[in-house]
Each structure stands twice: as structure tokens, then as C-alpha cells.
C-alpha positions in Angstrom: 0.0 0.0 0.0 1.3 3.5 -1.0 1.2 5.9 1.9 1.7 9.0 -0.2 3.5 10.2 -3.3 5.4 13.5 -3.1 6.8 14.8 -6.4 8.1 17.9 -8.2 6.6 19.8 -11.2 7.8 17.2 -13.8 5.2 14.7 -12.5 2.0 16.5 -13.8 -0.7 16.0 -16.4 -4.3 14.9 -16.6 -3.5 11.2 -17.3 -1.2 11.0 -14.3 -3.6 12.8 -11.9 -6.5 10.7 -13.2 -4.4 7.5 -12.5 -3.6 8.5 -9.0 -7.1 9.4 -8.1 -8.7 6.4 -9.7 -6.3 4.2 -7.7 -6.9 6.1 -4.5 -3.2 7.0 -4.2 -2.6 10.0 -1.9 -0.3 12.6 -3.5 1.3 15.9 -2.7 2.7 17.4 -5.9 4.1 20.8 -6.7 2.6 22.3 -9.9 3.7 25.1 -12.2 2.4 28.6 -11.8 0.8 28.6 -15.3 -1.2 25.4 -14.7 -4.8 26.1 -15.9 -7.6 25.6 -13.4 -11.3 26.4 -13.4 -12.2 30.1 -12.9 -16.0 30.3 -13.1 -16.9 29.4 -16.6 -13.4 30.0 -17.8 -9.9 28.7 -17.0 -7.0 30.7 -15.7 -3.5 30.0 -14.4 -3.3 28.9 -10.8 -1.0 31.8 -10.0 -4.1 34.1 -10.1 -5.3 32.7 -6.7 -1.9 33.5 -5.0 -0.7 36.7 -6.7 -1.8 38.7 -3.6 0.6 36.9 -1.2 3.3 38.8 0.6 6.0 37.9 3.0 5.6 34.5 4.7 1.8 34.4 4.1 0.3 31.3 2.5 -3.1 30.5 1.1 -5.0 27.2 1.2 -8.0 26.5 -1.0 -10.0 23.9 -3.0 -10.2 24.3 -6.8 -11.4 22.2 -9.7 -8.6 20.9 -12.0 -9.2 18.5 -14.9 -12.6 17.4 -13.4 -11.3 16.8 -9.9 -11.8 18.8 -6.7 -8.3 19.2 -5.3 -6.6 21.0 -2.4 -4.0 23.7 -3.1 -1.6 25.7 -0.9 0.8 28.4 -2.1 3.4 30.7 -0.6 6.4 32.8 -1.6 10.0 31.7 -0.8 12.4 34.3 0.7 13.6 35.0 -2.9 10.1 35.7 -4.1 9.5 32.4 -6.0 5.9 31.2 -5.8 5.5 27.6 -4.7 2.1 25.9 -5.2 1.4 22.4 -4.0 -1.7 20.3 -4.7 -3.1 17.2 -3.0 -6.1 14.9 -3.4 -6.6 14.1 0.3 -5.0 16.6 2.7 -7.5 18.8 4.5 -5.0 19.6 7.3 -3.4 22.5 5.4 0.0 21.0 5.7 0.8 20.7 2.0 3.8 23.0 2.0 5.2 21.4 5.1 4.9 17.9 3.5 6.5 19.2 0.3 9.4 20.8 2.2 10.2 17.4 3.7 10.9 16.2 0.2 14.0 18.3 -0.1 16.0 15.8 1.9 15.6 13.3 -1.0 16.5 16.1 -3.5 19.9 16.3 -1.8 20.3 12.5 -2.3 19.4 12.8 -5.9 21.9 15.6 -6.4 24.7 13.6 -4.8 23.9 10.5 -6.8 23.9 12.6 -10.0 25.7 15.9 -10.8 27.3 16.4 -7.4 28.8 12.9 -7.2 28.3 9.8 -9.2 26.7 11.1 -12.4 24.2 8.3 -12.3 22.1 9.9 -15.0 24.8 9.3 -17.6 24.5 5.5 -17.5 23.5 3.8 -20.7 22.4 0.7 -19.0 18.8 -0.4 -19.9 18.6 -3.9 -18.6 16.5 -3.7 -15.4 18.5 -6.4 -13.5 21.7 -4.5 -14.2 20.2 -1.3 -13.2 19.2 -2.8 -9.8 22.8 -3.9 -9.3 24.1 -0.4 -10.3 21.7 1.3 -7.9 22.8 -1.1 -5.1 26.5 -0.3 -5.7 26.0 3.4 -5.9 23.8 3.4 -2.8 26.6 1.7 -0.8 29.2 4.1 -2.3 27.0 7.0 -1.1 26.9 5.6 2.4 30.6 5.1 2.5 31.2 8.7 1.3 28.8 10.1 3.8 30.3 8.2 6.7 33.8 9.2 5.6 32.6 12.8 5.5 31.3 12.5 9.1 34.7 11.2 10.2 36.5 14.1 8.5 34.2 16.6 10.2 35.2 15.2 13.6 38.9 15.7 12.7 38.4 19.2 11.5 35.3 21.4 10.9 34.3 22.1 7.4 35.0 25.8 6.5 31.9 28.0 6.8 31.0 30.6 4.2 29.1 33.5 5.7 27.8 34.8 2.4 25.7 31.7 1.8 25.3 30.9 5.5 26.3 27.3 5.0 29.5 25.1 5.0 31.6 25.2 1.8 31.1 21.4 1.4 28.3 19.0 2.3 29.2 16.0 4.5 28.8 13.7 1.5 31.0 15.9 -0.8 33.7 16.1 1.8 33.8 12.3 2.1 33.5 11.8 -1.6 36.5 14.0 -2.4 38.6 12.6 0.4 38.0 9.0 -0.8 38.9 9.9 -4.4 42.2 11.5 -3.2 43.0 8.5 -1.0 42.4 6.1 -4.0 44.7 8.1 -6.2 47.5 8.3 -3.5 47.3 4.8 -1.9 44.8 2.1 -3.0 45.8 -0.2 -0.1 44.9 2.5 2.4 41.7 3.1 0.6 40.8 -0.6 0.8 41.6 -0.6 4.5 39.4 2.4 5.0 36.5 0.7 3.3 37.0 -2.5 5.4 36.9 -0.5 8.6 33.7 1.4 7.5 32.0 -1.9 6.5 32.9 -3.3 9.8 31.2 -0.4 11.6 28.1 -0.8 9.4 27.8 -4.5 10.2 28.3 -4.0 13.9 
């Protein structure tokens, strides 16, 4: 049983929404500002319902979209970007909070792709081989993250005040340290991996 699907703006469209609703699958999906919804006898972009928002204010409402009565919540980010999230079951007005929780998985996607392993560049199409590739990359991600945690205990990651965040993520610090170690001494790298695996098993 699927508890709930949370997705970004790429996962939209009438066929997709129809499928989720027909199969009673709860969802919390961000939609584009120009998505057309019912406006009386006409249709207008969803942004029209939220263009009055200022500061940290949000708005929750029910609107018809593609023949379905759906829940929407919108708010502005600190940079002025409008975020609108829709759901088929949430009357608790927590749509934005649910969507915000999704950003933890966004960081994982980034590390598995452009910020680390470039997983999107694989040309593998055979499903069984893809399963193995994902298993290997997942383990490599864990090793890099644990290595980053170790390095942070040895010395703190430099902090950049202009962006109010460390210069490197925990994953990236471990990832770069492992790559350097492999280039310099593969035997030490193997020993490092064995020690980490031992800690994971214990």
C-alpha cells in the first residue's frame, strides 16, 4: 500500500492525476504557476489565486482541476519564488510542510547525479543490471557520507558566511577525500573501506 507520493513539477498532467485518483493513491505534488484551473466558466493559471501573497503568508484552497476537486496551498519563498502544491486528500493544510520534507531526498538525488556519481549518464537499460548499479551506488554513497562524518570530527568544514552554509556537504567532503585516497594509496583506501564496512555490520 502506498502511503503518499510527493513529487516535483515534472510529474504532472491529466492522465497522471487521473491515474492517482482512480487508484486512491494520496499525493502531494508541486505544480507550475501557469497550470490552468477552473475560474468560473473560464480557465486561468493557478497563480491568479496566489498573486496577492506577501512575505511568509500562505493560502489554502480547493479548486477544480481536470474534473477533480483538489486542495492547493501556495506561498512565496524568501527569494520571491511562488511555490504551489496540490493534493487529493490533505485537508490539514500541511501541504507546504509535506513538500518541504521532500528536499531531503532532493539532496540525495543531487549527490547520486551531478554532485557525485553522475548516475544519469548511465547507458544501462537492462532492469536487472540497473538494480545492481543502484545497489552499488547506494553503498558508495553511504561510504562517502560516513567518511565525511569522520573528517568533520577531525576538522570542521569551512563555513561561508555569504551563503550561510558550509563550503562542502558532508557527502561531498567524504567523496573528495576518498577519491584523493584512492589516487594516493589504494591499499589504504581498501583498509578504510573495510573499517567502515565493519562499523556498518556492527
